[in-house]
C-alpha positions as CSV (number, residue, x, y, z in Angstrom):
1,M,0.1,0.0,0.0
2,A,1.2,3.3,-0.8
3,A,1.5,6.1,1.6
4,P,-1.0,8.8,1.3
5,A,0.5,12.2,0.3
6,A,0.2,14.9,2.9
7,P,-2.3,17.4,1.7
8,D,-1.0,20.1,4.1
9,V,2.5,20.5,2.7
10,P,2.5,23.4,0.3
11,D,4.3,23.0,-3.1
12,E,7.8,24.7,-3.0
13,T,6.9,26.7,-6.1
14,E,4.1,28.3,-4.6
15,E,6.0,29.2,-1.5
16,A,9.0,30.8,-3.4
17,A,7.1,33.5,-5.3
18,P,5.7,35.2,-2.3
19,A,9.0,34.9,-0.2
20,G,10.9,36.5,-3.2
21,K,8.6,39.5,-3.3
22,S,8.9,40.1,0.5
23,K,12.6,39.9,0.4
24,K,12.7,42.3,-2.4
25,K,10.5,44.8,-0.6
26,L,12.6,44.3,2.6
27,F,15.8,45.4,0.5
28,I,14.1,48.4,-1.1
29,I,12.8,49.5,2.4
30,L,16.4,49.0,4.1
31,G,18.0,50.7,1.1
32,I,15.7,53.7,1.5
33,L,16.4,53.7,5.2
34,V,20.1,53.6,4.7
35,L,20.0,56.6,2.2
36,V,17.7,58.6,4.5
37,L,20.1,58.1,7.6
38,A,23.2,58.7,5.5
39,G,21.7,62.0,4.2
40,G,20.7,63.0,7.6
41,G,24.1,62.2,9.0
42,A,25.9,64.1,6.2
43,G,23.6,67.1,6.7
44,A,24.3,67.0,10.5
45,W,27.9,66.8,9.8
46,F,27.9,69.9,7.5
47,L,25.8,71.9,9.9
48,T,28.1,71.2,12.8
49,Q,31.2,71.8,10.7
50,G,29.9,75.3,9.7
51,G,29.0,76.3,13.2
52,D,32.5,75.3,14.5
53,T,34.1,77.4,11.8
54,H,32.1,80.5,12.9
55,K,33.0,79.9,16.5
56,K,36.7,79.4,15.8
57,E,36.8,82.6,13.8
58,A,34.9,84.5,16.6
59,K,37.4,83.2,19.1
60,A,40.4,83.8,17.0
61,E,39.6,87.6,16.9
62,P,38.3,89.0,20.1
63,A,37.2,92.6,20.1
64,K,40.5,94.7,20.6
65,E,40.3,97.6,22.9
66,P,40.8,101.0,21.2
67,V,44.2,102.8,21.8
68,F,44.2,106.5,21.9
69,L,46.9,109.0,22.1
70,A,45.9,112.5,23.2
71,L,48.1,115.3,21.8
72,E,49.0,118.6,23.5
73,T,46.8,121.5,22.9
74,F,47.5,123.3,19.4
75,T,46.9,127.2,19.3
76,V,47.5,128.6,15.8
77,N,46.8,131.9,14.0
78,L,44.5,131.3,11.0
79,Q,44.8,132.6,7.6
80,G,44.1,136.3,7.7
81,G,45.8,136.7,11.0
82,E,42.7,138.2,12.9
83,Q,41.5,135.0,14.4
84,F,43.2,132.0,16.0
85,L,42.2,128.3,16.5
86,Q,42.7,126.4,19.8
87,T,42.1,122.7,19.5
88,D,42.7,119.4,21.3
89,I,43.2,116.3,19.1
90,T,43.2,112.7,20.1
91,L,44.4,110.0,17.7
92,Q,43.0,106.5,17.5
93,V,45.8,104.1,16.6
94,A,46.2,100.5,15.8
95,D,48.2,99.5,18.9
96,Q,50.5,100.4,21.7
97,A,53.6,100.2,19.4
98,Q,52.1,102.9,17.1
99,V,51.7,105.1,20.3
100,D,55.3,104.6,21.2
101,T,56.4,105.4,17.6
102,L,54.2,108.5,17.5
103,K,55.6,109.7,20.9
104,L,59.2,109.2,19.6
105,H,58.5,111.4,16.6
106,M,56.1,113.9,18.2
107,P,58.1,117.2,17.3
108,R,57.8,116.2,13.6
109,I,54.1,115.3,14.0
110,R,53.4,118.7,15.8
111,S,55.1,120.5,13.1
112,R,53.1,118.9,10.4
113,L,49.9,119.6,12.2
114,L,50.8,123.2,13.0
115,T,51.5,123.9,9.4
116,L,48.3,122.3,8.4
117,L,46.1,124.0,11.0
118,S,47.7,127.5,10.4
119,S,46.8,127.2,6.6
120,Q,43.1,127.1,7.4
121,H,40.6,129.9,6.9
122,P,38.2,130.5,9.9
123,E,35.1,130.9,7.7
124,E,35.9,127.3,6.2
125,L,35.9,125.8,9.7
126,T,32.4,126.6,10.7
127,T,30.7,123.5,9.3
128,A,30.7,119.9,10.3
129,E,31.9,118.7,6.9
130,A,34.7,121.2,7.1
131,K,35.8,119.8,10.5
132,E,35.5,116.2,9.1
133,K,37.7,117.2,6.2
134,L,40.2,118.7,8.4
135,A,40.1,115.5,10.5
136,H,40.8,113.5,7.4
137,D,43.7,115.8,6.4
138,I,45.1,115.5,9.8
139,Q,45.0,111.7,9.7
140,A,46.8,111.8,6.3
141,Q,49.6,114.2,7.7
142,V,50.1,111.9,10.7
143,A,49.9,108.7,8.8
144,Q,52.8,109.7,6.4
145,P,56.0,107.9,7.2
146,L,58.1,109.5,9.8
147,D,61.4,108.4,8.4
148,A,62.7,108.5,4.9
149,K,62.5,104.8,4.6
150,G,59.8,104.4,7.3
151,K,56.4,102.8,6.7
152,P,53.1,104.8,7.1
153,Q,51.5,105.1,10.4
154,Q,48.2,103.3,11.2
155,I,45.8,105.9,12.3
156,E,42.2,104.7,12.7
157,D,40.6,108.0,13.6
158,V,41.2,111.7,14.4
159,L,38.9,113.1,17.3
160,F,38.5,116.7,18.3
161,T,38.1,116.9,22.0
162,S,38.1,120.7,22.0
163,F,37.8,123.2,18.9
164,V,37.6,126.9,19.5
165,I,37.9,129.7,17.0
166,Q,38.3,133.2,18.4
C-alpha cells in the first residue's frame, strides 16, 4: 500500500514566489532607510562643521580695545591773521607700538599739524563737513612715514576733544 500524500504540505514553487517578493520589498525599504540616515548624518555633519568654523573665527579675533593718544593743545593763527584756532586732538591708533612710535616722533608730527592748522581759513571751519575734512587731512599728515625709509602709520581716527575759533 502506498503512503498517502500529505495534503497540508505546500508546493515549493508556490512558496518561493511570495518569499521573493517580500525579500525584495525588505531590501528596498532597507536601502531607502540607509539613504535617509546617510543623508541626515551628512547634513548634520555639514551643519556642525559650519558652526564650528564661525565659532573658531569669533574666538580667534576677540574685540580689541581702542588705543588713543591725546596730543597737546594746538593754538595757531588762522589765515587772515585776525583769528586763532585752539584745539585738542586725540588720535585712535592700531596698537601700543604705534603710540610709542608717534611719541618718539612727536616734534615732527606737531610741526606737520601746526603747518596744516595754520593754513586754514576761519570761515571754512564753521561747518561739520569742514571739520570732518580737517580731521581727514590731519589723519593723512600723521599717517605719512616719519622716516625717509619708514612705513606709514596706522591712524584709525582723529577726534577733536576741543575746537575753539576766536
